[in-house]
N, C-alpha and C positions, 0 to 999 in steps of 0.2 A: 200749973204748967202753962208756959207761954210759948206759942208756936207761930212762926212766920211761914206763910205760903207765898211762893212767887211763881207767877205764871202770866200768860197773856198772848195776845195776838188773835188767837182763834179759840172757838169753843172746845176744840180737841185738846187744848192745853189747860183750859180753865175748868171745865166740868170735872175732870179727874181730881183736881186739887180741891174743889168744893166737896166732892164725895168723901175724900179723906178727912177734910176738916169736919164734916158732919159726923163722921164716925168717931173722931176724937172727942168731939163735944158730947156725943152720946155716952162715951165711956167716962168722961170727966166733965160734968156740967160746969165746973169752975174753970175749965181750960180757957185761956184767953187766946184769941186768934186774930192775927193781922195779916192782910194780903198786901203784897207789893206788885204793882203792874206798871204799865207804861201809859203815858198820856195819849188820848185819842184812839184807844183800842177797845175791843169788845168787853174786856174786864171791867170797864167803867160802868157797864150796864149789868152784867151777870153777877158780879161779886156783891154789890149792894143789894141786888134783888134777892140773893141767897141769905142776906142778913149779916154780912160781914163788913168790917171796915176795910177800906182800900186806900193805900198811899200810892201815888203815881210818881214815876220818874220820867223826865224828858229823855227823848231818845231819837236816834237816826239810824236807819239801816245802812249796810255797806253797799257800795256800788261795784258791779263787775265790769264797768266800762273802763277801757284802757285809754283814758283821756284826761286832760287837765281837770275837767269838771268832775270826773269820777274820782280823781286823786283828792281834790278838795273835799268832796263828800265823805270820803273815807277818813280823812284827817279830822273832819267835824265829828264823825261817828265815834272815833277813838276818844276824842275829848269828851263826848257825851258819856261814854262808858266810864271814864275816870271820874267825872262829876257824879255819876250814878253810884259808883262804889263809895265815894265819900258820903253821899246822901244816905246810903244804906247803913254805913257805920254809925252815923248820927242816930238814925231810927233805932238801931240795935241797942245803942247805949241807953236810949230812953225806954225801950220796950223790954229789954233783958230777956231775949228768947232762949228757950232751952234747946231748940233745934230749928233749922231752916230747911224747908222742903220745897224743891223746885220741880215743876212739871213741864218746862219748856216755854219758849217765848223770849222776847227781848230782855225783859227785866230779870229773868232767871240768872243769867250769868253774873251781873254785878252783885246781886243779892247773895248768891252762893259763894262767890269769890270773897266778898266782904266777910261773910260768916266764917269761912275757912281761915282767913287771915286773923280773925279775932278769937279763934279757938272754939267756935261754936260748932257742935255736931251738925253736919249737913248731909242731905241725901238728894239725889236727882233721879227722877223717873223718866225713862226713855220709852216712848210708846211704839216706836217703829223698829223693825228688825235691824236696820242699819242706823247707827247713832247719828243724831242731828248735830248741828254746829255747837249749840250750847253744851250738850253732853260731851262732845269731843274735847272742848276747851276746859271743862271743869272736872272730868272724870278722875284724873289723877289726884286732885285736891279733895274731892268729896269723901266723906266718911263711908258712904255706901252708895253704890250705883244699882238702881232697880230697873229691871228690863221686863218687857212683856213677852219676849220669845226666847226659847232655849238657844236658838241659833245665833242670838245676838252676843252671847258671852265671848265668842272668839274675837270680837272686835276690840276688846279692852286689854290694856297692858297689865292690869292687876285683876285677874279673874277672881281672886280670893275676896275682893270687895263687891263682886257682882252677885245679885240674887234675882232669880226669875220669879216674878210675882204676878204676871198678867197685867190686865188693864183695869183700873178701878172704875166703877160706874155708880151712878146714883142708885140708891136702894130701891127706888120706885120701879126700875127696870126689872127687878127680880120678882116682883109680886103683882105684875100687871094683870088685870082681868078685863077681857074684851067687853063683856056686857056692861060692867060698871063704868068702864072708860067711855063707852058710847053714850050711856045715859048721862054722864057728867058733861059730855060735849054736845049733847042734844042731837045726836045722830040717829037716824032710823036704821032700817034693815039693808039699805043700799050698800054694796061693797065700798070700801074706803081705800084709797090710794094716797099715800103720804110721800111727798118729794121734798128734798132739801139738799143743797150742795155747798154747805159751809156757811159760816156766820157772815162772811163778806158777800158771798154770792158769785158763782161762776157765770160770766156773761154768756158764753156759748150755751151752757146748759139752761139758763133762763130763756134764751131764745128758742131752744128746743122745746122747753115746757110750754111756751106760748103756742108753738105749732101743734103740740100735742093737745092743748086745750081746744084748739080749733077743730081737730079731729073728733074730740069728745062731743063738741057741739053738733057736728054733722051726724054723729051716731046717736044723738038724743040723750047725751050725758048718761052713759051706762054705769058710771060709778061716781062717788063723791070724791073730789080731788082737793086735798089740802096741800098747799105749796108755800114754802118759805123762800122768799126771793133773796134774802141776805141784804146787807146794808146798801151795796151799790145797786143791786137789781131793783130795790124799792124805789129808786129815783126815776126809773124810766119804764119799768115793765108794765105798770098799770095803764100808761098812755099807749104803749104798743098794743096791748090787748084791746083797748078802746078803738084803735084804728082798724083792728082786725074784726070789729063788730061784736066784741064780747062786752056786754054791760055788766060788770062784776057786781054792783050793788043789787042787780035784779037777776043774778045767776046763782041760785042757792047751792048748786052742785059743785061750784068752785069756791073754795075758801083760800084766799091768798093773803099772806101777811109778810111783814119784814122778817120776823124771826119767831121761832117756836120756843116759848119759854117753859112749857110743860111737856117736854119730849117724852118722858116715860108714859104719860097718859095718852098722848097722841099716837105713840107707837103701839101701845096696847090695843087701841081702837082700830088700827090699820090692818087690812088684809095683806097689803103689799107696801114695802118701802122702796123708793127709788132714790139712790144717793151715790155719792163718791164712796171710796173705800179706805178712808183713813183708819188707823188702828182703833181709835176710840169709837168711831161709828160701827165698825165691824164687831167690836165686842158688845156694844149696846144691842145690836141686832141679834147676836148670838145669845146673850143673856135673856133677852125678851122673847126669843124664838119666833121672830117675825120674818116671814118669807120676804126676799128682797131681790131687786134688780140692781146690780152694782155697775157703775160706769166709772172706772178708775180715772183719776186725773193723769194726763200724760205729762204734766208740767211739774213733776216732783223728782227729787234726787233718787237715783238708783231704782226708779220705777217701783217704789215700795208699795204704792197703792194697788197696782195690778197683782203683785205678789200676795198682798192681803186678800184681795178678792178671790184669787185662784184657790187659796186655802179653803174657802167656803164652797165655791162652785165645783171644785174637783171632787167634793164629797156630796154633790147634788143638794147642798144646803142653801144655795143661792144661784142666781143667774148672773153671769158676767158678760157685759157687752162693752168692748173697747170703744172709745169715743169716736174713732174714725169710721166705725161701722154702724154707729148709732144714729138713726134718723127718727123723726117723730113717728113715722109709719111702723118702723121696726119695733119701736118701744110700745106703741099702741097694740100691735099684734101680740107681743110677748105678754103684756098685761092681760089681754083677752084670754090667752092660753092658760095663764096661771089662775085667773078667776074662774075659768070653766072647769078646773081640775082641783077640787077641794082635797082629794086624797094626796095629790102631789104636794100641796101646801102643808098638809098635816105632817107628811114625812119630812119635809124641809124643816119644819118647826122642831120635830123630835131630834133630828140630827144636830141642829144648831145648839140645842140645850146640852147635848153630850160634849160639844166642843168648848163650851163657855167655861171660863174660870170664875166661879161665882164668889170665891173668897178673896179676891185680889185686894179689896179695900181693907179687909181685916188683917191680911198678911202685912200690908204696908204699915198699918197702924201698930202692929206688934213690933215691927222694926223701929218705928219712930219712938215708941216707948222704951225699947231697949237702948237706943242712942241717948235718950235723956237721962237714963240711969247709969250710963257708963262713967 
């Protein structure tokens, strides 16, 4: 079996595709897998690191500016898509895929469109409750549309093609062991707080984390803090902390890095996760059963991140703090309350695990196998 996976832009699109590819490889060790992504994006790091070949397409995003410059950018973007579709057709003729699976990101549309035009079975997975741009454009052409939430079905013109499968996650999230994870990471008995705000890094949240780290210093570092800055944050955040008087190389209680590549292990080791509330992140938190403080991004379509977060916090399975109300002191105080209440964290963990769809990856792989035999 030959499979094409197309994804990119953020880890929320890439990691689900890798999880599905891993399971398909487990089922069929002879399965050939090829990823298609975009130049200059996170997939160029994550996909090869997962052991898969990646082909990249040139691309350009659309502009919402009502100006001549915006019009020129959009004309360029359309030309890039047309070129990408042609490039995908060439790749498909060489690779001879039995199916094309898209999980979102720039490269997904041209790859799925090219596959549908060539008569190759295609399926697209939408992680958010409200369909994204790629899913909207390709839904009517795809062989199957896979969604994470039951409420999403109503947004599609052909509900008979839509299946509710949840969000696929890496297998490691299912079987995390706190003691083993801490031993692997060389952590002691001090409480562990893990924070990450996307593979690119949210500037405001990184600034907030810098303020939080200063409060940690004033309090004598009451917990071990692992923080991923993301690609943009890594360029300036270490210098900001140095100016604030934090000497990171000599501050063992703060572990800051650009990106966390072994998130299942890090999350298993953590007592609390602080993050945005994208669909992939919320499902990873639920599957791992890790108590969390969620700060939804206000800069997303249809406010879907707050909706994701509220699904957890309304059942006391997480704490939601909207960004406009979130200061370093508010966050520091909330961390303190959670760490001081192990019974509350245990109840959060139990509730999270009742909400998780642990068989999402298997269900998607069943559908892929079905498509390849059609």
